[in-house]
N, CA, C, O and CB atoms as a CASP TS submission, in Angstrom:
PFRMAT TS
TARGET T0000
AUTHOR 0000-0000-0000
METHOD Language model
MODEL 1
PARENT N/A
ATOM      1  N   MET     1     179.196  91.973 109.240  1.00  0.00           N
ATOM      2  CA  MET     1     178.430  93.073 108.679  1.00  0.00           C
ATOM      3  C   MET     1     177.075  93.161 109.405  1.00  0.00           C
ATOM      4  O   MET     1     176.426  92.146 109.658  1.00  0.00           O
ATOM      5  CB  MET     1     178.232  92.883 107.140  1.00  0.00           C
ATOM      6  N   ARG     2     176.675  94.368 109.724  1.00  0.00           N
ATOM      7  CA  ARG     2     175.404  94.571 110.422  1.00  0.00           C
ATOM      8  C   ARG     2     174.254  94.523 109.423  1.00  0.00           C
ATOM      9  O   ARG     2     174.381  94.985 108.289  1.00  0.00           O
ATOM     10  CB  ARG     2     175.403  95.919 111.186  1.00  0.00           C
ATOM     11  N   ASP     3     173.142  93.965 109.854  1.00  0.00           N
ATOM     12  CA  ASP     3     171.940  93.915 109.027  1.00  0.00           C
ATOM     13  C   ASP     3     171.125  95.179 109.305  1.00  0.00           C
ATOM     14  O   ASP     3     170.643  95.365 110.423  1.00  0.00           O
ATOM     15  CB  ASP     3     171.098  92.617 109.316  1.00  0.00           C
ATOM     16  N   PRO     4     170.965  96.051 108.302  1.00  0.00           N
ATOM     17  CA  PRO     4     170.242  97.307 108.545  1.00  0.00           C
ATOM     18  C   PRO     4     168.781  97.084 108.931  1.00  0.00           C
ATOM     19  O   PRO     4     168.209  97.902 109.652  1.00  0.00           O
ATOM     20  CB  PRO     4     170.307  98.185 107.311  1.00  0.00           C
ATOM     21  N   LEU     5     168.175  96.011 108.474  1.00  0.00           N
ATOM     22  CA  LEU     5     166.778  95.752 108.852  1.00  0.00           C
ATOM     23  C   LEU     5     166.672  95.374 110.325  1.00  0.00           C
ATOM     24  O   LEU     5     165.744  95.794 111.016  1.00  0.00           O
ATOM     25  CB  LEU     5     166.180  94.634 107.977  1.00  0.00           C
ATOM     26  N   GLU     6     167.626  94.578 110.800  1.00  0.00           N
ATOM     27  CA  GLU     6     167.632  94.253 112.236  1.00  0.00           C
ATOM     28  C   GLU     6     167.877  95.516 113.056  1.00  0.00           C
ATOM     29  O   GLU     6     167.283  95.696 114.119  1.00  0.00           O
ATOM     30  CB  GLU     6     168.714  93.184 112.557  1.00  0.00           C
ATOM     31  N   GLU     7     168.747  96.384 112.565  1.00  0.00           N
ATOM     32  CA  GLU     7     169.023  97.641 113.270  1.00  0.00           C
ATOM     33  C   GLU     7     167.775  98.521 113.318  1.00  0.00           C
ATOM     34  O   GLU     7     167.486  99.139 114.343  1.00  0.00           O
ATOM     35  CB  GLU     7     170.182  98.399 112.590  1.00  0.00           C
ATOM     36  N   LEU     8     167.037  98.579 112.207  1.00  0.00           N
ATOM     37  CA  LEU     8     165.791  99.362 112.172  1.00  0.00           C
ATOM     38  C   LEU     8     164.771  98.799 113.157  1.00  0.00           C
ATOM     39  O   LEU     8     164.114  99.554 113.875  1.00  0.00           O
ATOM     40  CB  LEU     8     165.196  99.375 110.745  1.00  0.00           C
ATOM     41  N   GLU     9     164.640  97.482 113.190  1.00  0.00           N
ATOM     42  CA  GLU     9     163.691  96.867 114.118  1.00  0.00           C
ATOM     43  C   GLU     9     164.082  97.142 115.567  1.00  0.00           C
ATOM     44  O   GLU     9     163.226  97.449 116.398  1.00  0.00           O
ATOM     45  CB  GLU     9     163.609  95.356 113.874  1.00  0.00           C
ATOM     46  N   ALA    10     165.375  97.030 115.869  1.00  0.00           N
ATOM     47  CA  ALA    10     165.845  97.296 117.234  1.00  0.00           C
ATOM     48  C   ALA    10     165.613  98.756 117.613  1.00  0.00           C
ATOM     49  O   ALA    10     165.184  99.053 118.728  1.00  0.00           O
ATOM     50  CB  ALA    10     167.341  96.945 117.369  1.00  0.00           C
ATOM     51  N   ALA    11     165.899  99.664 116.683  1.00  0.00           N
ATOM     52  CA  ALA    11     165.671 101.084 116.960  1.00  0.00           C
ATOM     53  C   ALA    11     164.189 101.367 117.169  1.00  0.00           C
ATOM     54  O   ALA    11     163.825 102.174 118.023  1.00  0.00           O
ATOM     55  CB  ALA    11     166.215 101.949 115.816  1.00  0.00           C
ATOM     56  N   GLY    12     163.341 100.711 116.398  1.00  0.00           N
ATOM     57  CA  GLY    12     161.898 100.878 116.563  1.00  0.00           C
ATOM     58  C   GLY    12     161.434 100.411 117.940  1.00  0.00           C
ATOM     59  O   GLY    12     160.620 101.069 118.588  1.00  0.00           O
ATOM     60  N   ARG    13     161.958  99.276 118.376  1.00  0.00           N
ATOM     61  CA  ARG    13     161.593  98.780 119.717  1.00  0.00           C
ATOM     62  C   ARG    13     162.065  99.754 120.800  1.00  0.00           C
ATOM     63  O   ARG    13     161.347 100.011 121.766  1.00  0.00           O
ATOM     64  CB  ARG    13     162.204  97.372 119.965  1.00  0.00           C
ATOM     65  N   MET    14     163.275 100.293 120.633  1.00  0.00           N
ATOM     66  CA  MET    14     163.785 101.242 121.614  1.00  0.00           C
ATOM     67  C   MET    14     162.965 102.533 121.606  1.00  0.00           C
ATOM     68  O   MET    14     162.738 103.134 122.656  1.00  0.00           O
ATOM     69  CB  MET    14     165.262 101.550 121.338  1.00  0.00           C
ATOM     70  N   LEU    15     162.527 102.950 120.439  1.00  0.00           N
ATOM     71  CA  LEU    15     161.687 104.143 120.334  1.00  0.00           C
ATOM     72  C   LEU    15     160.395 103.957 121.129  1.00  0.00           C
ATOM     73  O   LEU    15     159.973 104.854 121.858  1.00  0.00           O
ATOM     74  CB  LEU    15     161.365 104.453 118.855  1.00  0.00           C
ATOM     75  N   VAL    16     159.784 102.805 120.985  1.00  0.00           N
ATOM     76  CA  VAL    16     158.552 102.520 121.733  1.00  0.00           C
ATOM     77  C   VAL    16     158.822 102.536 123.230  1.00  0.00           C
ATOM     78  O   VAL    16     158.046 103.110 123.994  1.00  0.00           O
ATOM     79  CB  VAL    16     157.963 101.157 121.315  1.00  0.00           C
ATOM     80  N   LEU    17     159.915 101.910 123.657  1.00  0.00           N
ATOM     81  CA  LEU    17     160.247 101.878 125.088  1.00  0.00           C
ATOM     82  C   LEU    17     160.496 103.282 125.635  1.00  0.00           C
ATOM     83  O   LEU    17     160.039 103.612 126.729  1.00  0.00           O
ATOM     84  CB  LEU    17     161.482 100.998 125.330  1.00  0.00           C
ATOM     85  N   GLU    18     161.214 104.104 124.882  1.00  0.00           N
ATOM     86  CA  GLU    18     161.482 105.467 125.336  1.00  0.00           C
ATOM     87  C   GLU    18     160.206 106.300 125.396  1.00  0.00           C
ATOM     88  O   GLU    18     160.016 107.086 126.324  1.00  0.00           O
ATOM     89  CB  GLU    18     162.496 106.137 124.419  1.00  0.00           C
ATOM     90  N   ALA    19     159.336 106.129 124.410  1.00  0.00           N
ATOM     91  CA  ALA    19     158.066 106.867 124.417  1.00  0.00           C
ATOM     92  C   ALA    19     157.230 106.478 125.637  1.00  0.00           C
ATOM     93  O   ALA    19     156.611 107.333 126.269  1.00  0.00           O
ATOM     94  CB  ALA    19     157.271 106.599 123.113  1.00  0.00           C
ATOM     95  N   LYS    20     157.217 105.186 125.963  1.00  0.00           N
ATOM     96  CA  LYS    20     156.469 104.735 127.149  1.00  0.00           C
ATOM     97  C   LYS    20     157.089 105.295 128.415  1.00  0.00           C
ATOM     98  O   LYS    20     156.369 105.704 129.326  1.00  0.00           O
ATOM     99  CB  LYS    20     156.430 103.196 127.218  1.00  0.00           C
ATOM    100  N   ALA    21     158.416 105.320 128.487  1.00  0.00           N
ATOM    101  CA  ALA    21     159.093 105.862 129.672  1.00  0.00           C
ATOM    102  C   ALA    21     158.779 107.352 129.832  1.00  0.00           C
ATOM    103  O   ALA    21     158.533 107.826 130.941  1.00  0.00           O
ATOM    104  CB  ALA    21     160.625 105.644 129.572  1.00  0.00           C
ATOM    105  N   LEU    22     158.792 108.077 128.722  1.00  0.00           N
ATOM    106  CA  LEU    22     158.464 109.504 128.777  1.00  0.00           C
ATOM    107  C   LEU    22     157.009 109.727 129.164  1.00  0.00           C
ATOM    108  O   LEU    22     156.694 110.672 129.889  1.00  0.00           O
ATOM    109  CB  LEU    22     158.751 110.167 127.432  1.00  0.00           C
ATOM    110  N   ARG    23     156.121 108.862 128.685  1.00  0.00           N
ATOM    111  CA  ARG    23     154.709 108.980 129.067  1.00  0.00           C
ATOM    112  C   ARG    23     154.557 108.773 130.574  1.00  0.00           C
ATOM    113  O   ARG    23     153.795 109.482 131.231  1.00  0.00           O
ATOM    114  CB  ARG    23     153.839 107.954 128.289  1.00  0.00           C
ATOM    115  N   ASP    24     155.287 107.797 131.117  1.00  0.00           N
ATOM    116  CA  ASP    24     155.257 107.574 132.570  1.00  0.00           C
ATOM    117  C   ASP    24     155.782 108.797 133.322  1.00  0.00           C
ATOM    118  O   ASP    24     155.221 109.196 134.342  1.00  0.00           O
ATOM    119  CB  ASP    24     156.090 106.330 132.943  1.00  0.00           C
ATOM    120  N   LEU    25     156.864 109.387 132.806  1.00  0.00           N
ATOM    121  CA  LEU    25     157.410 110.594 133.446  1.00  0.00           C
ATOM    122  C   LEU    25     156.426 111.752 133.357  1.00  0.00           C
ATOM    123  O   LEU    25     156.328 112.562 134.279  1.00  0.00           O
ATOM    124  CB  LEU    25     158.746 110.993 132.796  1.00  0.00           C
ATOM    125  N   LYS    26     155.706 111.827 132.259  1.00  0.00           N
ATOM    126  CA  LYS    26     154.714 112.892 132.107  1.00  0.00           C
ATOM    127  C   LYS    26     153.641 112.776 133.180  1.00  0.00           C
ATOM    128  O   LYS    26     153.169 113.784 133.705  1.00  0.00           O
ATOM    129  CB  LYS    26     154.076 112.844 130.706  1.00  0.00           C
ATOM    130  N   ALA    27     153.257 111.548 133.503  1.00  0.00           N
ATOM    131  CA  ALA    27     152.255 111.346 134.546  1.00  0.00           C
ATOM    132  C   ALA    27     152.788 111.791 135.909  1.00  0.00           C
ATOM    133  O   ALA    27     152.033 112.277 136.751  1.00  0.00           O
ATOM    134  CB  ALA    27     151.829 109.872 134.600  1.00  0.00           C
ATOM    135  N   GLN    28     154.083 111.621 136.112  1.00  0.00           N
ATOM    136  CA  GLN    28     154.695 111.991 137.394  1.00  0.00           C
ATOM    137  C   GLN    28     155.011 113.484 137.474  1.00  0.00           C
ATOM    138  O   GLN    28     154.860 114.101 138.528  1.00  0.00           O
ATOM    139  CB  GLN    28     155.970 111.185 137.615  1.00  0.00           C
ATOM    140  N   ALA    29     155.445 114.051 136.367  1.00  0.00           N
ATOM    141  CA  ALA    29     155.879 115.455 136.379  1.00  0.00           C
ATOM    142  C   ALA    29     155.510 116.112 135.053  1.00  0.00           C
ATOM    143  O   ALA    29     156.380 116.361 134.219  1.00  0.00           O
ATOM    144  CB  ALA    29     157.414 115.563 136.634  1.00  0.00           C
ATOM    145  N   PRO    30     154.224 116.394 134.857  1.00  0.00           N
ATOM    146  CA  PRO    30     153.794 116.935 133.569  1.00  0.00           C
ATOM    147  C   PRO    30     154.448 118.271 133.204  1.00  0.00           C
ATOM    148  O   PRO    30     154.707 118.531 132.029  1.00  0.00           O
ATOM    149  CB  PRO    30     152.307 117.103 133.575  1.00  0.00           C
ATOM    150  N   LYS    31     154.715 119.114 134.197  1.00  0.00           N
ATOM    151  CA  LYS    31     155.304 120.412 133.902  1.00  0.00           C
ATOM    152  C   LYS    31     156.718 120.266 133.344  1.00  0.00           C
ATOM    153  O   LYS    31     157.090 120.947 132.388  1.00  0.00           O
ATOM    154  CB  LYS    31     155.322 121.280 135.155  1.00  0.00           C
ATOM    155  N   ALA    32     157.500 119.374 133.947  1.00  0.00           N
ATOM    156  CA  ALA    32     158.879 119.170 133.494  1.00  0.00           C
ATOM    157  C   ALA    32     158.912 118.668 132.054  1.00  0.00           C
ATOM    158  O   ALA    32     159.739 119.109 131.256  1.00  0.00           O
ATOM    159  CB  ALA    32     159.606 118.176 134.414  1.00  0.00           C
ATOM    160  N   LEU    33     158.027 117.763 131.732  1.00  0.00           N
ATOM    161  CA  LEU    33     157.990 117.244 130.368  1.00  0.00           C
ATOM    162  C   LEU    33     157.415 118.285 129.417  1.00  0.00           C
ATOM    163  O   LEU    33     157.818 118.362 128.256  1.00  0.00           O
ATOM    164  CB  LEU    33     157.165 115.950 130.303  1.00  0.00           C
ATOM    165  N   GLY    34     156.484 119.075 129.904  1.00  0.00           N
ATOM    166  CA  GLY    34     155.912 120.137 129.087  1.00  0.00           C
ATOM    167  C   GLY    34     156.947 121.141 128.620  1.00  0.00           C
ATOM    168  O   GLY    34     156.821 121.720 127.541  1.00  0.00           O
ATOM    169  N   GLU    35     157.967 121.345 129.432  1.00  0.00           N
ATOM    170  CA  GLU    35     159.045 122.271 129.069  1.00  0.00           C
ATOM    171  C   GLU    35     159.871 121.725 127.904  1.00  0.00           C
ATOM    172  O   GLU    35     160.582 122.476 127.236  1.00  0.00           O
ATOM    173  CB  GLU    35     159.954 122.535 130.281  1.00  0.00           C
ATOM    174  N   GLN    36     159.778 120.444 127.668  1.00  0.00           N
ATOM    175  CA  GLN    36     160.517 119.803 126.580  1.00  0.00           C
ATOM    176  C   GLN    36     159.627 119.519 125.370  1.00  0.00           C
ATOM    177  O   GLN    36     160.006 118.760 124.479  1.00  0.00           O
ATOM    178  CB  GLN    36     161.145 118.507 127.070  1.00  0.00           C
ATOM    179  N   ARG    37     158.457 120.124 125.345  1.00  0.00           N
ATOM    180  CA  ARG    37     157.471 119.851 124.293  1.00  0.00           C
ATOM    181  C   ARG    37     158.043 120.056 122.888  1.00  0.00           C
ATOM    182  O   ARG    37     157.805 119.240 121.998  1.00  0.00           O
ATOM    183  CB  ARG    37     156.252 120.743 124.482  1.00  0.00           C
ATOM    184  N   ARG    38     158.786 121.130 122.687  1.00  0.00           N
ATOM    185  CA  ARG    38     159.340 121.407 121.360  1.00  0.00           C
ATOM    186  C   ARG    38     160.246 120.270 120.911  1.00  0.00           C
ATOM    187  O   ARG    38     160.173 119.834 119.762  1.00  0.00           O
ATOM    188  CB  ARG    38     160.117 122.736 121.362  1.00  0.00           C
ATOM    189  N   LYS    39     161.099 119.789 121.810  1.00  0.00           N
ATOM    190  CA  LYS    39     161.995 118.681 121.467  1.00  0.00           C
ATOM    191  C   LYS    39     161.198 117.411 121.166  1.00  0.00           C
ATOM    192  O   LYS    39     161.545 116.650 120.262  1.00  0.00           O
ATOM    193  CB  LYS    39     162.993 118.422 122.611  1.00  0.00           C
ATOM    194  N   LEU    40     160.133 117.193 121.930  1.00  0.00           N
ATOM    195  CA  LEU    40     159.298 116.009 121.691  1.00  0.00           C
ATOM    196  C   LEU    40     158.592 116.096 120.338  1.00  0.00           C
ATOM    197  O   LEU    40     158.490 115.102 119.619  1.00  0.00           O
ATOM    198  CB  LEU    40     158.260 115.849 122.816  1.00  0.00           C
ATOM    199  N   LEU    41     158.106 117.292 119.997  1.00  0.00           N
ATOM    200  CA  LEU    41     157.456 117.465 118.699  1.00  0.00           C
ATOM    201  C   LEU    41     158.451 117.263 117.559  1.00  0.00           C
ATOM    202  O   LEU    41     158.115 116.664 116.537  1.00  0.00           O
ATOM    203  CB  LEU    41     156.817 118.858 118.601  1.00  0.00           C
ATOM    204  N   GLU    42     159.668 117.758 117.733  1.00  0.00           N
ATOM    205  CA  GLU    42     160.708 117.565 116.716  1.00  0.00           C
ATOM    206  C   GLU    42     161.037 116.080 116.558  1.00  0.00           C
ATOM    207  O   GLU    42     161.222 115.597 115.441  1.00  0.00           O
ATOM    208  CB  GLU    42     161.984 118.357 117.086  1.00  0.00           C
ATOM    209  N   ALA    43     161.110 115.366 117.669  1.00  0.00           N
ATOM    210  CA  ALA    43     161.392 113.930 117.613  1.00  0.00           C
ATOM    211  C   ALA    43     160.250 113.180 116.918  1.00  0.00           C
ATOM    212  O   ALA    43     160.490 112.260 116.136  1.00  0.00           O
ATOM    213  CB  ALA    43     161.614 113.368 119.036  1.00  0.00           C
ATOM    214  N   ALA    44     159.017 113.576 117.206  1.00  0.00           N
ATOM    215  CA  ALA    44     157.870 112.941 116.557  1.00  0.00           C
ATOM    216  C   ALA    44     157.879 113.213 115.056  1.00  0.00           C
ATOM    217  O   ALA    44     157.587 112.321 114.259  1.00  0.00           O
ATOM    218  CB  ALA    44     156.555 113.440 117.178  1.00  0.00           C
ATOM    219  N   ASP    45     158.212 114.438 114.674  1.00  0.00           N
ATOM    220  CA  ASP    45     158.319 114.777 113.250  1.00  0.00           C
ATOM    221  C   ASP    45     159.403 113.946 112.572  1.00  0.00           C
ATOM    222  O   ASP    45     159.209 113.439 111.467  1.00  0.00           O
ATOM    223  CB  ASP    45     158.618 116.278 113.074  1.00  0.00           C
ATOM    224  N   ALA    46     160.544 113.810 113.241  1.00  0.00           N
ATOM    225  CA  ALA    46     161.648 113.022 112.681  1.00  0.00           C
ATOM    226  C   ALA    46     161.238 111.560 112.518  1.00  0.00           C
ATOM    227  O   ALA    46     161.586 110.922 111.524  1.00  0.00           O
ATOM    228  CB  ALA    46     162.899 113.126 113.581  1.00  0.00           C
ATOM    229  N   ALA    47     160.502 111.031 113.491  1.00  0.00           N
ATOM    230  CA  ALA    47     160.045 109.638 113.405  1.00  0.00           C
ATOM    231  C   ALA    47     159.077 109.467 112.238  1.00  0.00           C
ATOM    232  O   ALA    47     159.171 108.495 111.489  1.00  0.00           O
ATOM    233  CB  ALA    47     159.369 109.202 114.727  1.00  0.00           C
ATOM    234  N   ARG    48     158.152 110.405 112.082  1.00  0.00           N
ATOM    235  CA  ARG    48     157.204 110.321 110.952  1.00  0.00           C
ATOM    236  C   ARG    48     157.930 110.423 109.615  1.00  0.00           C
ATOM    237  O   ARG    48     157.589 109.724 108.662  1.00  0.00           O
ATOM    238  CB  ARG    48     156.140 111.433 111.054  1.00  0.00           C
ATOM    239  N   THR    49     158.926 111.292 109.550  1.00  0.00           N
ATOM    240  CA  THR    49     159.703 111.438 108.322  1.00  0.00           C
ATOM    241  C   THR    49     160.419 110.134 107.985  1.00  0.00           C
ATOM    242  O   THR    49     160.426 109.705 106.831  1.00  0.00           O
ATOM    243  CB  THR    49     160.720 112.587 108.457  1.00  0.00           C
ATOM    244  N   LEU    50     161.013 109.512 108.981  1.00  0.00           N
ATOM    245  CA  LEU    50     161.701 108.250 108.765  1.00  0.00           C
ATOM    246  C   LEU    50     160.733 107.169 108.285  1.00  0.00           C
ATOM    247  O   LEU    50     161.048 106.415 107.365  1.00  0.00           O
ATOM    248  CB  LEU    50     162.399 107.802 110.047  1.00  0.00           C
ATOM    249  N   VAL    51     159.563 107.096 108.903  1.00  0.00           N
ATOM    250  CA  VAL    51     158.562 106.108 108.485  1.00  0.00           C
ATOM    251  C   VAL    51     158.152 106.356 107.039  1.00  0.00           C
ATOM    252  O   VAL    51     158.013 105.409 106.265  1.00  0.00           O
ATOM    253  CB  VAL    51     157.322 106.157 109.410  1.00  0.00           C
ATOM    254  N   SER    52     157.962 107.603 106.671  1.00  0.00           N
ATOM    255  CA  SER    52     157.595 107.922 105.290  1.00  0.00           C
ATOM    256  C   SER    52     158.695 107.514 104.316  1.00  0.00           C
ATOM    257  O   SER    52     158.413 106.982 103.243  1.00  0.00           O
ATOM    258  CB  SER    52     157.303 109.417 105.150  1.00  0.00           C
ATOM    259  N   GLU    53     159.946 107.765 104.692  1.00  0.00           N
ATOM    260  CA  GLU    53     161.071 107.386 103.830  1.00  0.00           C
ATOM    261  C   GLU    53     161.153 105.870 103.661  1.00  0.00           C
ATOM    262  O   GLU    53     161.398 105.372 102.563  1.00  0.00           O
ATOM    263  CB  GLU    53     162.390 107.920 104.406  1.00  0.00           C
ATOM    264  N   LEU    54     160.948 105.152 104.748  1.00  0.00           N
ATOM    265  CA  LEU    54     160.977 103.688 104.671  1.00  0.00           C
ATOM    266  C   LEU    54     159.820 103.152 103.849  1.00  0.00           C
ATOM    267  O   LEU    54     159.982 102.192 103.097  1.00  0.00           O
ATOM    268  CB  LEU    54     160.941 103.081 106.068  1.00  0.00           C
ATOM    269  N   TYR    55     158.641 103.774 103.990  1.00  0.00           N
ATOM    270  CA  TYR    55     157.494 103.364 103.201  1.00  0.00           C
ATOM    271  C   TYR    55     157.768 103.597 101.711  1.00  0.00           C
ATOM    272  O   TYR    55     157.444 102.749 100.879  1.00  0.00           O
ATOM    273  CB  TYR    55     156.231 104.128 103.649  1.00  0.00           C
ATOM    274  N   ALA    56     158.362 104.743 101.379  1.00  0.00           N
ATOM    275  CA  ALA    56     158.695 105.041  99.984  1.00  0.00           C
ATOM    276  C   ALA    56     159.687 104.011  99.441  1.00  0.00           C
ATOM    277  O   ALA    56     159.582 103.595  98.288  1.00  0.00           O
ATOM    278  CB  ALA    56     159.279 106.469  99.858  1.00  0.00           C
ATOM    279  N   LEU    57     160.642 103.605 100.264  1.00  0.00           N
ATOM    280  CA  LEU    57     161.594 102.574  99.859  1.00  0.00           C
ATOM    281  C   LEU    57     160.878 101.251  99.596  1.00  0.00           C
ATOM    282  O   LEU    57     161.158 100.570  98.610  1.00  0.00           O
ATOM    283  CB  LEU    57     162.676 102.389 100.934  1.00  0.00           C
ATOM    284  N   GLU    58     159.956 100.896 100.481  1.00  0.00           N
ATOM    285  CA  GLU    58     159.185  99.668 100.299  1.00  0.00           C
ATOM    286  C   GLU    58     158.399  99.710  98.989  1.00  0.00           C
ATOM    287  O   GLU    58     158.397  98.739  98.232  1.00  0.00           O
ATOM    288  CB  GLU    58     158.231  99.453 101.484  1.00  0.00           C
ATOM    289  N   VAL    59     157.739 100.822  98.725  1.00  0.00           N
ATOM    290  CA  VAL    59     156.944 100.970  97.504  1.00  0.00           C
ATOM    291  C   VAL    59     157.842 100.829  96.274  1.00  0.00           C
ATOM    292  O   VAL    59     157.487 100.146  95.313  1.00  0.00           O
ATOM    293  CB  VAL    59     156.212 102.339  97.486  1.00  0.00           C
ATOM    294  N   ALA    60     159.004 101.477  96.312  1.00  0.00           N
ATOM    295  CA  ALA    60     159.927 101.395  95.179  1.00  0.00           C
ATOM    296  C   ALA    60     160.402  99.962  94.963  1.00  0.00           C
ATOM    297  O   ALA    60     160.494  99.500  93.826  1.00  0.00           O
ATOM    298  CB  ALA    60     161.129 102.320  95.400  1.00  0.00           C
ATOM    299  N   LEU    61     160.700  99.268  96.043  1.00  0.00           N
ATOM    300  CA  LEU    61     161.140  97.878  95.913  1.00  0.00           C
ATOM    301  C   LEU    61     160.024  96.992  95.381  1.00  0.00           C
ATOM    302  O   LEU    61     160.257  96.134  94.530  1.00  0.00           O
ATOM    303  CB  LEU    61     161.631  97.346  97.258  1.00  0.00           C
ATOM    304  N   ARG    62     158.815  97.199  95.883  1.00  0.00           N
ATOM    305  CA  ARG    62     157.681  96.402  95.383  1.00  0.00           C
ATOM    306  C   ARG    62     157.434  96.687  93.905  1.00  0.00           C
ATOM    307  O   ARG    62     157.127  95.778  93.134  1.00  0.00           O
ATOM    308  CB  ARG    62     156.402  96.699  96.201  1.00  0.00           C
ATOM    309  N   ARG    63     157.567  97.938  93.519  1.00  0.00           N
ATOM    310  CA  ARG    63     157.379  98.312  92.120  1.00  0.00           C
ATOM    311  C   ARG    63     158.413  97.612  91.246  1.00  0.00           C
ATOM    312  O   ARG    63     158.094  97.131  90.159  1.00  0.00           O
ATOM    313  CB  ARG    63     157.473  99.842  91.947  1.00  0.00           C
ATOM    314  N   SER    64     159.654  97.559  91.728  1.00  0.00           N
ATOM    315  CA  SER    64     160.718  96.905  90.948  1.00  0.00           C
ATOM    316  C   SER    64     160.469  95.406  90.811  1.00  0.00           C
ATOM    317  O   SER    64     160.993  94.759  89.904  1.00  0.00           O
ATOM    318  CB  SER    64     162.085  97.147  91.604  1.00  0.00           C
ATOM    319  N   LEU    65     159.662  94.861  91.725  1.00  0.00           N
ATOM    320  CA  LEU    65     159.286  93.445  91.651  1.00  0.00           C
ATOM    321  C   LEU    65     158.023  93.243  90.821  1.00  0.00           C
ATOM    322  O   LEU    65     157.546  92.120  90.659  1.00  0.00           O
ATOM    323  CB  LEU    65     159.080  92.877  93.055  1.00  0.00           C
ATOM    324  N   GLY    66     157.492  94.342  90.301  1.00  0.00           N
ATOM    325  CA  GLY    66     156.306  94.256  89.459  1.00  0.00           C
ATOM    326  C   GLY    66     155.000  94.215  90.217  1.00  0.00           C
ATOM    327  O   GLY    66     153.960  93.902  89.637  1.00  0.00           O
ATOM    328  N   GLU    67     155.031  94.524  91.497  1.00  0.00           N
ATOM    329  CA  GLU    67     153.807  94.511  92.288  1.00  0.00           C
ATOM    330  C   GLU    67     153.064  95.828  92.136  1.00  0.00           C
ATOM    331  O   GLU    67     153.676  96.896  92.116  1.00  0.00           O
ATOM    332  CB  GLU    67     154.118  94.242  93.765  1.00  0.00           C
ATOM    333  N   ASP    68     151.739  95.747  92.028  1.00  0.00           N
ATOM    334  CA  ASP    68     150.906  96.944  92.007  1.00  0.00           C
ATOM    335  C   ASP    68     150.653  97.352  93.447  1.00  0.00           C
ATOM    336  O   ASP    68     150.307  96.516  94.283  1.00  0.00           O
ATOM    337  CB  ASP    68     149.561  96.701  91.238  1.00  0.00           C
ATOM    338  N   ASN    69     150.819  98.603  93.732  1.00  0.00           N
ATOM    339  CA  ASN    69     150.593  99.064  95.098  1.00  0.00           C
ATOM    340  C   ASN    69     149.552 100.175  95.076  1.00  0.00           C
ATOM    341  O   ASN    69     149.891 101.358  95.066  1.00  0.00           O
ATOM    342  CB  ASN    69     151.916  99.556  95.752  1.00  0.00           C
ATOM    343  N   SER    70     148.290  99.783  95.069  1.00  0.00           N
ATOM    344  CA  SER    70     147.233 100.785  95.051  1.00  0.00           C
ATOM    345  C   SER    70     147.208 101.585  96.352  1.00  0.00           C
ATOM    346  O   SER    70     146.670 102.691  96.387  1.00  0.00           O
ATOM    347  CB  SER    70     145.878 100.120  94.814  1.00  0.00           C
ATOM    348  N   ALA    71     147.785 101.035  97.422  1.00  0.00           N
ATOM    349  CA  ALA    71     147.863 101.763  98.689  1.00  0.00           C
ATOM    350  C   ALA    71     148.726 103.013  98.521  1.00  0.00           C
ATOM    351  O   ALA    71     148.495 104.027  99.179  1.00  0.00           O
ATOM    352  CB  ALA    71     148.434 100.856  99.808  1.00  0.00           C
ATOM    353  N   GLU    72     149.713 102.935  97.644  1.00  0.00           N
ATOM    354  CA  GLU    72     150.561 104.107  97.397  1.00  0.00           C
ATOM    355  C   GLU    72     149.725 105.265  96.866  1.00  0.00           C
ATOM    356  O   GLU    72     149.862 106.400  97.323  1.00  0.00           O
ATOM    357  CB  GLU    72     151.690 103.763  96.400  1.00  0.00           C
ATOM    358  N   ALA    73     148.854 104.971  95.894  1.00  0.00           N
ATOM    359  CA  ALA    73     148.009 106.013  95.334  1.00  0.00           C
ATOM    360  C   ALA    73     147.068 106.584  96.401  1.00  0.00           C
ATOM    361  O   ALA    73     146.869 107.797  96.476  1.00  0.00           O
ATOM    362  CB  ALA    73     147.203 105.462  94.150  1.00  0.00           C
ATOM    363  N   LEU    74     146.505 105.719  97.209  1.00  0.00           N
ATOM    364  CA  LEU    74     145.602 106.165  98.274  1.00  0.00           C
ATOM    365  C   LEU    74     146.365 107.044  99.269  1.00  0.00           C
ATOM    366  O   LEU    74     145.854 108.073  99.712  1.00  0.00           O
ATOM    367  CB  LEU    74     144.965 104.946  99.003  1.00  0.00           C
ATOM    368  N   ARG    75     147.567 106.642  99.610  1.00  0.00           N
ATOM    369  CA  ARG    75     148.379 107.424 100.547  1.00  0.00           C
ATOM    370  C   ARG    75     148.667 108.813  99.975  1.00  0.00           C
ATOM    371  O   ARG    75     148.607 109.806 100.699  1.00  0.00           O
ATOM    372  CB  ARG    75     149.703 106.690 100.863  1.00  0.00           C
ATOM    373  N   ARG    76     148.978 108.885  98.688  1.00  0.00           N
ATOM    374  CA  ARG    76     149.220 110.181  98.048  1.00  0.00           C
ATOM    375  C   ARG    76     147.958 111.027  98.089  1.00  0.00           C
ATOM    376  O   ARG    76     148.003 112.213  98.415  1.00  0.00           O
ATOM    377  CB  ARG    76     149.692 109.995  96.590  1.00  0.00           C
ATOM    378  N   GLU    77     146.838 110.409  97.758  1.00  0.00           N
ATOM    379  CA  GLU    77     145.559 111.132  97.743  1.00  0.00           C
ATOM    380  C   GLU    77     145.245 111.739  99.104  1.00  0.00           C
ATOM    381  O   GLU    77     144.762 112.867  99.203  1.00  0.00           O
ATOM    382  CB  GLU    77     144.423 110.197  97.317  1.00  0.00           C
ATOM    383  N   LEU    78     145.527 110.973 100.148  1.00  0.00           N
ATOM    384  CA  LEU    78     145.201 111.426 101.503  1.00  0.00           C
ATOM    385  C   LEU    78     146.339 112.199 102.144  1.00  0.00           C
ATOM    386  O   LEU    78     146.213 112.652 103.282  1.00  0.00           O
ATOM    387  CB  LEU    78     144.843 110.245 102.373  1.00  0.00           C
ATOM    388  N   SER    79     147.445 112.357 101.433  1.00  0.00           N
ATOM    389  CA  SER    79     148.638 113.058 101.935  1.00  0.00           C
ATOM    390  C   SER    79     149.116 112.481 103.242  1.00  0.00           C
ATOM    391  O   SER    79     149.416 113.221 104.179  1.00  0.00           O
ATOM    392  CB  SER    79     148.355 114.537 102.109  1.00  0.00           C
ATOM    393  N   LEU    80     149.190 111.177 103.315  1.00  0.00           N
ATOM    394  CA  LEU    80     149.674 110.502 104.529  1.00  0.00           C
ATOM    395  C   LEU    80     151.159 110.298 104.476  1.00  0.00           C
ATOM    396  O   LEU    80     151.740 109.746 105.411  1.00  0.00           O
ATOM    397  CB  LEU    80     148.982 109.164 104.721  1.00  0.00           C
TER
END
């Protein structure tokens, strides 16, 4: 059985590597990467959405363990 947390960590590492590779390509050919700006923005939005979902899962799990998470309230206040 695959461990979903290990899979998330591996995907996160690959995301960082791909972002760095794209940044390097941008330095070499900014116009070519600029043509893909919409796709890059969509990917960034998807990554932020995933992070928010994982954070919400963490908060829910901590709450079920009886932990107070004042950071959750601050995050809501700041709409992060």
